C-alpha positions in Angstrom: -215.6 31.3 0.9 -216.4 31.3 -2.7 -214.2 28.8 -4.7 -212.5 31.1 -7.6 -212.4 28.1 -9.8 -216.0 27.4 -9.8 -216.8 31.1 -10.3 -214.7 31.0 -13.6 -216.2 27.7 -14.6 -219.8 29.1 -13.9 -218.9 32.3 -15.9 -217.8 30.5 -19.0 -220.8 28.3 -18.9 -222.9 31.5 -18.6 -221.4 32.7 -21.9 -223.5 32.3 -25.1 -220.4 31.8 -27.3 -219.0 28.3 -27.8 -215.7 28.2 -25.8 -213.0 25.7 -25.5 -209.3 25.5 -24.1 -206.7 23.8 -25.8 -203.2 22.9 -24.8 -200.1 23.5 -26.8 -200.6 20.5 -28.9 -204.1 21.2 -29.5 -205.8 18.8 -27.2 -209.0 20.2 -25.7 -208.7 20.4 -21.9 -212.0 22.2 -21.2 -215.4 23.1 -23.0 -218.2 25.2 -21.7 -221.8 24.6 -21.7 -222.3 26.2 -25.0 -219.7 24.3 -26.6 -221.2 21.0 -25.5 -224.7 21.9 -26.4 -223.8 22.8 -29.9 -222.0 19.6 -30.4 -225.0 17.7 -29.1 -227.3 19.8 -31.4 -225.1 18.7 -34.5 -225.2 15.2 -33.4 -221.3 15.3 -32.8 -219.6 12.6 -30.6 -217.2 13.4 -27.9 -214.5 12.2 -30.2 -215.4 15.2 -32.5 -215.0 18.1 -30.2 -215.1 16.8 -26.5 -212.4 17.1 -23.8 -209.4 14.9 -24.6 -210.0 15.5 -28.5 -207.0 16.8 -30.4 -208.9 19.8 -32.1 -206.4 20.4 -34.8 -206.7 16.8 -35.7 -210.3 17.0 -36.1 -209.7 20.2 -38.4 -207.3 18.3 -40.5 -209.7 15.4 -41.1 -212.7 17.8 -41.9 -213.8 18.3 -45.4 -215.1 21.9 -44.6 -213.4 24.6 -46.7 -212.4 26.7 -43.6 -211.0 23.9 -41.7 -207.6 23.7 -43.1 -207.2 27.6 -42.4 -208.5 27.1 -39.1 -205.9 24.3 -38.1 -203.0 26.5 -39.6 -204.2 29.5 -37.7 -204.7 27.8 -34.4 -201.3 26.0 -34.7 -199.6 29.5 -35.4 -201.1 30.9 -32.4 -200.1 27.8 -30.1 -196.6 28.0 -31.7 -196.3 31.9 -30.8 -196.2 32.7 -34.4 -199.4 34.8 -34.3 -200.7 36.9 -31.5 -204.2 35.9 -32.4 -206.3 34.4 -35.3 -210.0 34.8 -36.4 -212.0 33.5 -39.1 -215.7 34.0 -40.2 -217.4 31.0 -41.6 -221.0 29.5 -42.5 -222.5 26.8 -40.4 -225.7 26.1 -42.3 -228.3 23.3 -41.9 -231.2 22.1 -43.9 -233.4 24.1 -41.6 -231.5 27.3 -41.2 -228.5 29.4 -42.2 -226.0 30.6 -39.5 -222.5 32.1 -39.5 -220.0 32.2 -36.6 -216.8 33.9 -36.1 -213.9 31.9 -34.5 -211.2 33.7 -32.4 -208.4 31.9 -31.1 -206.2 33.7 -28.3 -203.1 32.3 -26.5 -202.2 32.6 -22.9 -199.6 31.2 -20.5 -200.5 29.3 -17.3 -198.2 27.7 -14.7 -195.5 27.5 -17.3 -197.6 26.0 -19.9 -199.1 27.4 -23.3 -202.8 27.1 -23.9 -205.1 28.5 -26.4 -208.6 30.1 -25.8 -210.9 29.0 -28.8 -214.1 30.8 -29.0 -217.0 30.6 -31.7 -219.4 33.6 -31.6 -222.7 33.5 -33.5 -222.7 36.4 -35.9 -225.7 35.3 -38.0 -227.7 38.4 -37.3 -224.9 40.6 -38.3 -224.4 38.7 -41.6 -228.2 38.9 -42.2 -227.9 42.7 -41.9 -225.0 43.0 -44.2 -226.7 40.9 -46.7 -229.9 43.2 -46.5 -227.7 46.1 -46.7 -226.1 44.7 -49.9 -229.3 43.7 -51.6 -230.5 47.3 -50.9 -227.5 48.8 -52.3 -227.7 46.6 -55.5 -231.4 47.6 -55.8 -230.3 51.4 -55.6 -227.8 50.7 -58.2 -230.4 49.2 -60.6 -232.7 52.0 -59.9 -229.9 54.5 -60.5 -229.4 53.1 -63.9 -233.0 53.0 -64.6 -233.1 56.8 -63.8 -229.9 57.3 -65.9 -231.0 55.5 -69.0 -234.7 55.2 -69.1 -235.8 58.4 -67.5 -233.1 61.0 -68.3 -233.4 60.6 -72.2 -237.5 61.1 -72.2 -237.0 63.9 -69.8 -234.4 65.6 -72.1 -236.8 65.4 -75.2 -239.7 66.7 -73.2 -237.6 69.8 -72.0 -236.4 70.4 -75.6 -240.0 70.4 -76.7 -241.2 72.8 -73.9 -238.2 75.1 -75.1 -239.5 74.9 -78.6 -243.0 75.7 -77.6 -241.8 78.8 -75.5 -240.2 80.3 -78.5 -243.6 80.0 -80.4 -245.3 83.5 -80.3 -248.7 81.5 -80.9 -248.3 79.6 -77.8 -248.3 81.2 -74.3 -247.0 78.5 -71.6 -246.3 81.1 -68.9 -248.1 80.8 -65.7 -250.6 83.4 -64.6 -247.9 85.5 -62.7 -245.9 85.7 -65.9 -243.0 83.5 -64.7 -241.8 80.4 -66.4 -244.4 77.6 -67.4 -245.4 75.1 -64.8 -244.6 72.6 -67.4 -241.1 73.5 -67.8 -240.6 73.9 -64.0 -242.1 70.4 -63.4 -239.9 69.0 -66.0 -236.9 70.5 -64.5 -237.5 69.4 -61.1 -238.0 65.7 -62.4 -234.7 66.3 -63.9 -233.3 67.7 -60.7 -234.5 64.6 -58.7 -233.1 62.1 -61.3 -229.7 64.0 -61.2 -229.6 63.8 -57.4 -230.9 60.2 -57.0 -228.1 59.1 -59.3 -225.4 61.1 -57.6 -226.6 59.9 -54.2 -226.3 56.3 -54.9 -223.0 56.4 -56.9 -220.8 58.3 -54.4 -218.1 56.1 -53.0 -215.0 56.7 -50.7 -212.4 58.9 -52.5 -209.0 57.4 -52.6 -206.1 59.7 -52.6 -205.1 59.0 -56.0 -208.4 60.1 -57.1 -207.9 63.7 -55.6 -206.3 66.7 -57.3 -205.4 70.3 -56.2 -208.5 72.4 -57.5 -208.4 76.1 -57.0 -211.5 77.1 -54.9 -212.4 79.8 -57.3 -212.7 77.6 -60.3 -214.4 74.9 -58.4 -217.2 77.6 -57.3 -217.3 79.2 -60.8 -217.8 75.8 -62.5 -220.6 74.7 -60.1 -222.4 78.1 -60.2 -222.5 77.9 -64.0 -224.6 74.6 -63.7 -227.3 76.3 -61.4 -230.1 78.3 -62.3 -229.1 81.7 -60.7 -231.5 84.3 -62.0 -230.2 87.4 -60.2 -228.1 85.7 -57.5 -224.5 86.4 -57.1 -221.5 84.4 -55.8 -218.3 85.6 -54.3 -215.1 83.8 -53.6 -212.9 85.0 -50.7 -209.3 84.1 -50.7 -206.9 82.3 -53.1 -206.6 78.7 -52.0 -206.8 75.2 -53.6 -208.6 72.1 -52.3 -207.4 68.7 -52.7 -210.7 66.7 -53.9 -212.4 64.7 -56.4 -213.3 67.3 -59.1 -216.6 65.7 -60.0 -217.7 65.0 -56.4 -216.9 68.5 -55.2 -218.8 70.0 -58.2 -222.0 68.1 -56.7 -221.3 69.5 -53.4 -221.0 73.1 -54.4 -223.9 72.7 -56.8 -226.3 71.4 -54.1 -225.3 73.9 -51.7 -225.9 76.8 -54.3 -229.1 75.4 -55.1 -230.3 75.1 -51.6 -229.2 78.9 -50.9 -231.4 79.9 -54.1 -234.3 77.7 -53.3 -234.9 78.5 -49.9 -233.6 82.3 -49.8 -234.8 83.5 -53.2 -233.4 84.2 -56.6 -231.5 87.4 -55.4 -229.5 85.7 -52.7 -225.9 86.4 -52.2 -223.5 83.5 -51.6 -219.9 83.8 -50.3 -217.4 81.1 -50.3 -214.0 81.1 -48.7 -211.5 79.1 -46.6 -212.0 78.4 -42.9 -208.9 79.6 -41.0 -207.3 78.3 -37.7 -204.7 80.0 -35.7 -201.6 77.7 -35.3 -200.2 77.5 -31.7 -196.6 77.2 -32.7 -196.4 80.2 -35.0 -198.1 83.5 -35.9 -199.6 82.5 -39.2 -202.7 80.5 -39.9 -203.7 77.1 -41.3 -206.6 76.6 -43.4 -208.9 73.6 -42.1 -211.5 73.8 -44.7 -214.1 76.2 -46.5 -217.5 77.7 -45.9 -220.4 78.4 -48.0 -222.6 81.2 -46.7 -225.6 82.9 -47.8 -227.7 85.9 -46.7 -231.0 84.2 -46.6 -233.3 83.6 -43.6 -231.0 80.9 -42.1 -231.7 77.5 -40.6 -233.1 77.2 -37.1 -230.8 75.3 -34.8 -233.5 72.6 -34.1 -233.4 71.7 -37.8 -229.7 72.1 -38.6 -228.9 68.2 -38.2 -232.0 67.0 -40.0 -231.6 69.1 -43.1 -228.9 66.5 -44.1 -231.3 63.6 -44.0 -232.6 62.3 -47.4 -235.9 63.5 -48.1 -236.3 66.1 -45.4 -236.6 69.1 -47.7 -239.2 67.6 -49.7 -241.3 67.0 -46.5 -240.6 70.4 -45.0 -242.4 73.3 -46.7 -242.3 76.3 -44.4 -240.2 79.2 -45.6 -237.0 79.7 -43.6 -236.9 76.3 -42.5 -233.7 75.5 -44.5 -235.9 73.4 -46.9 -234.9 73.1 -50.4 -238.2 74.5 -51.7 -239.2 72.8 -54.9 -236.1 70.6 -54.9 -235.4 66.8 -54.6 -234.9 66.8 -50.8 -231.8 65.1 -51.5 -229.4 68.1 -52.1 -228.0 68.4 -48.7 -227.8 64.6 -48.2 -225.5 64.5 -51.3 -223.3 67.4 -49.7 -222.9 65.1 -46.6 -222.5 62.1 -48.6 -219.6 64.0 -50.7 -218.0 65.3 -47.5 -218.1 61.7 -45.9 -216.5 60.2 -49.1 -213.5 62.6 -48.7 -213.2 62.0 -44.9 -214.5 65.5 -44.2 -217.3 66.8 -41.8 -220.0 69.2 -42.6 -222.0 71.4 -40.3 -224.3 74.3 -40.5 -224.5 77.5 -38.4 -225.4 81.1 -38.8 -223.8 83.4 -41.0 -222.7 87.0 -40.4 -225.9 88.3 -42.2 -228.2 85.7 -40.3 -228.3 83.3 -43.3 -227.1 79.7 -43.5 -223.4 79.1 -43.2 -222.1 75.6 -44.0 -218.6 74.6 -42.8 -216.7 71.8 -44.3 -213.7 70.7 -42.1 -210.9 68.5 -42.5 -210.2 69.4 -46.1 -206.5 69.4 -47.2 -205.9 73.0 -48.3 -203.2 74.6 -50.3 -202.6 78.4 -50.3 -202.0 80.0 -53.6 -200.4 83.1 -54.7 -202.6 86.0 -55.7 
């Protein structure tokens, strides 16, 4: 018959985490193989962490920054003042940098109090966090470059193009009589600059940063910033949404641009609240809003991918839901804005076969007409 004690011991020894069990006074009564191996690797004597050593006393005598906090945390767990304690700390050597998370969990056995102390190697997670932070900082620097060093020359170049277009002796129009390719290229560069800047500066929206915004006003303000040609927009219903006004404008602008750029200059866009029938009453509750166009729509197998950064720029076939001539970041910005508010966004087929974007989880307020 298998000895249950040996099974438990073998299980602890198989764990990659460094495990020790302390009694109520902080004395180590058990260590697993990983704990002992780590002590040997660090050149520590049994008096610094072996069975019979008072771990709290060792912490008190340590010069490490986290030692005092560790001692207080474990003592509070042993005394029943805390249900658990955890702490992340560095454990670097001249050869490498490592980080660990220490967790202390109390339990009772045979009328006695014990504390299970476990040190888990979190080096890979911390390195990933550092790489992510470094990438975010590079993106912020890039955003500042776009904001200051590129936007001003672009504005000057666009102003020069407008001046040239008014000159009767100069014809910048393309062969089909449309706007000049120079102006279109500059406007596309400006759009990419604005989109990248918006994408890297979107952050979580606190409740204090939200206000009640009439849906109609939000739509009209965003529509005014979009080159619409003969396109039209209609707002259905009289509701307000709680949102950050600047960010929600980015959301609507990019949805409108997406509709125009993949459906054409004469697209019709409709915006309205999403209704959900309440189970305990006859009235309805608004759960969000939709933006729907009468264009070719987005095939089901592409509906999730359209929210990826750069997807539109890499996808050029008409009717694919791609942002034709856009930055490829528009719908990624839509998702980022939704995520920042705690909303969800999805795309489906509208009544006329076009693309219908539904933004759910929005705090809505009904207004009197």
